[in-house]
C-alpha positions in Angstrom: 0.0 0.0 0.0 1.0 3.6 -0.6 1.4 5.5 2.6 -0.8 8.6 3.0 1.2 11.3 4.8 -2.0 12.7 6.3 -2.6 9.4 8.1 0.9 9.1 9.5 2.0 10.2 12.9 4.4 13.1 13.2 7.2 10.8 14.4 6.6 8.5 11.4 6.8 11.4 8.9 10.1 12.6 10.6 11.6 9.1 10.4 10.6 8.6 6.8 12.0 12.0 5.9 15.5 10.8 6.7 15.1 7.1 5.9 18.2 6.0 4.0 18.5 9.6 2.7 21.3 10.0 0.2 24.2 11.9 1.6 23.1 11.4 5.2 25.7 8.7 6.0 28.1 9.9 8.6 31.8 9.0 8.9 31.2 7.9 12.5 29.2 4.9 11.1 32.5 3.6 9.6 34.1 3.9 13.0 31.3 2.0 14.7 31.6 -0.7 12.0 35.4 -1.1 12.6 35.0 -1.0 16.4 32.3 -3.6 16.4 34.4 -5.8 14.1 37.4 -5.4 16.4 35.3 -6.5 19.4 34.0 -9.6 17.5 37.5 -10.5 16.2 39.0 -10.1 19.7 36.5 -12.5 21.2 37.0 -15.1 18.4 40.8 -14.7 18.6 40.7 -15.3 22.3 38.8 -18.5 21.8 35.5 -17.1 23.0 33.5 -17.9 19.9 30.4 -18.5 22.0 30.5 -14.8 23.1 30.6 -13.7 19.5 27.8 -16.1 18.7 25.6 -14.6 21.4 26.3 -11.1 20.0 25.4 -12.1 16.5 22.3 -13.9 17.8 20.9 -10.8 19.4 21.8 -8.7 16.3 19.9 -11.1 14.0 17.0 -11.4 16.5 16.7 -7.6 16.5 16.7 -7.5 12.7 13.8 -9.9 12.7 11.9 -7.6 15.0 12.9 -4.5 13.0 11.8 -5.9 9.7 8.4 -6.9 11.2 8.1 -3.5 12.7 8.5 -1.9 9.3 5.8 -4.1 8.1 3.4 -2.9 10.8 3.8 0.7 9.5 2.8 -0.4 6.0 0.0 -2.7 7.1 -1.6 0.0 9.3 -0.7 3.1 7.3 -0.3 5.0 10.6 2.8 4.0 12.5 5.2 1.2 13.4 5.2 -0.2 16.9 8.3 1.9 17.6 9.9 4.7 15.7 13.3 6.4 16.1 13.8 10.0 15.2 16.3 12.8 15.8 19.9 13.2 14.8 21.5 10.0 13.6 24.5 8.8 11.7 22.1 7.0 9.4 18.4 6.0 9.5 18.2 2.3 8.4 14.5 1.6 9.0 11.8 3.7 10.7 12.6 1.9 13.9 16.3 1.5 13.6 19.3 3.8 13.1 23.0 3.1 12.7 23.7 3.6 16.4 21.0 1.2 17.5 22.0 -1.6 15.2 25.6 -1.5 16.4 24.3 -1.3 20.0 22.5 -4.6 19.5 25.5 -6.2 17.8 27.4 -5.6 21.0 24.5 -6.1 23.5 24.5 -9.9 23.1 28.2 -10.1 23.9 27.5 -8.0 27.0 24.8 -10.6 28.0 27.2 -13.5 27.4 29.9 -11.8 29.6 27.4 -11.7 32.5 26.5 -15.4 32.4 27.8 -17.7 35.1 30.1 -20.4 33.7 27.7 -23.0 35.1 24.7 -22.9 32.9 22.7 -24.9 35.5 23.4 -22.5 38.3 20.3 -21.0 39.9 19.8 -17.4 40.8 16.8 -16.7 43.1 15.7 -20.3 42.4 15.5 -19.6 38.6 17.6 -20.5 35.6 20.5 -18.0 35.5 20.2 -17.5 31.7 16.6 -16.4 32.2 17.4 -14.2 35.2 20.2 -12.3 33.4 18.0 -12.0 30.3 15.1 -10.5 32.4 17.5 -8.1 34.3 18.9 -6.7 31.0 15.4 -6.6 29.5 14.1 -4.6 32.4 17.0 -2.1 32.1 16.4 -1.9 28.4 12.7 -1.1 28.8 13.6 1.6 31.3 16.0 3.2 28.9 13.4 3.1 26.2 11.0 4.9 28.5 13.6 7.6 29.0 14.2 7.9 25.2 10.4 8.4 24.7 10.4 11.1 27.2 13.4 12.7 25.4 11.3 12.7 22.2 13.6 10.6 20.0 11.9 7.3 20.5 8.1 6.9 19.9 5.3 4.5 20.8 1.9 5.1 19.2 -0.3 2.1 20.1 -1.8 1.6 23.6 -0.7 -2.1 23.6 2.9 -1.1 22.9 3.2 1.9 25.2 3.2 3.0 28.9 1.8 1.3 31.0 -0.1 -1.6 29.4 2.5 -2.4 26.7 5.6 -2.5 28.9 5.2 -6.3 29.7 4.8 -6.9 25.9 7.9 -4.8 25.1 9.8 -6.6 27.9 9.2 -10.1 26.5 8.7 -9.5 22.8 11.2 -6.7 22.5 14.0 -8.0 24.6 13.7 -11.2 26.6 13.6 -13.4 23.5 16.7 -11.6 22.1 18.7 -12.8 25.1 17.3 -16.2 25.2 18.3 -16.5 21.5 21.8 -15.5 22.6 21.8 -18.1 25.3 20.6 -20.7 22.7 23.6 -19.9 20.6 26.1 -19.5 23.5 25.2 -22.8 25.2 25.2 -24.9 22.0 26.9 -28.3 22.5 29.7 -27.5 20.1 31.1 -24.4 18.4 29.8 -25.7 15.1 26.3 -26.0 16.4 26.6 -22.4 17.9 27.4 -21.1 14.4 24.6 -23.1 12.9 22.1 -21.6 15.4 23.3 -18.1 14.6 23.0 -19.0 10.9 19.4 -20.1 11.4 18.5 -16.7 13.0 20.4 -14.9 10.2 18.6 -17.0 7.6 15.2 -16.0 9.0 16.2 -12.3 9.1 17.6 -12.5 5.5 14.4 -14.2 4.2 12.2 -11.7 5.9 14.3 -8.8 4.6 14.1 -10.0 1.0 10.4 -10.6 1.1 9.6 -7.3 2.8 12.0 -5.4 0.5 10.3 -6.8 -2.6 6.9 -5.9 -1.2 8.1 -2.4 -0.6 7.6 -2.6 3.2 11.1 -1.5 4.3 
């Protein structure tokens, strides 16, 4: 469907105005790319492929969410579930900028670094992978609330907004990312870890191709 500007929220119009705009790419994006590559190569070189796998798993999981989020905008003709606006090095989709995508590329490695070595250890009587995932997810939702107050992150729908949508954002927006990271990190072998990351990447790639051909990105 062709989006009608009159039906769109102000935040959506602002995001679309700078969406993949020619000439908007900033040199700092190149720095973030090299820095992220250095972090991944350092982990792999140190023999911590599982940490890198966790990072890639979160990155691909976020891409799945971001692609579906772009679809929501085109299916509703009003707004995506979340929209990013404001100054950015590059606006990749309506809900994702360059800074955010590199953030998620590193976030999974941060999660992996926080995991106890014993995957069966309990924290407060619960699986430690889940507890760490929930803790980081709660912190992430808190940050998103701050960003909405700052006027650079936007929620439009009541079911994805304060207060009723916060549990949905908590689980659908973050917890599953970190559980995907744990799935890759705790694979029985490095080969299986790479295969699990590849599966997530394959889903993201397939969605991206389909949505791009449909004009939903």
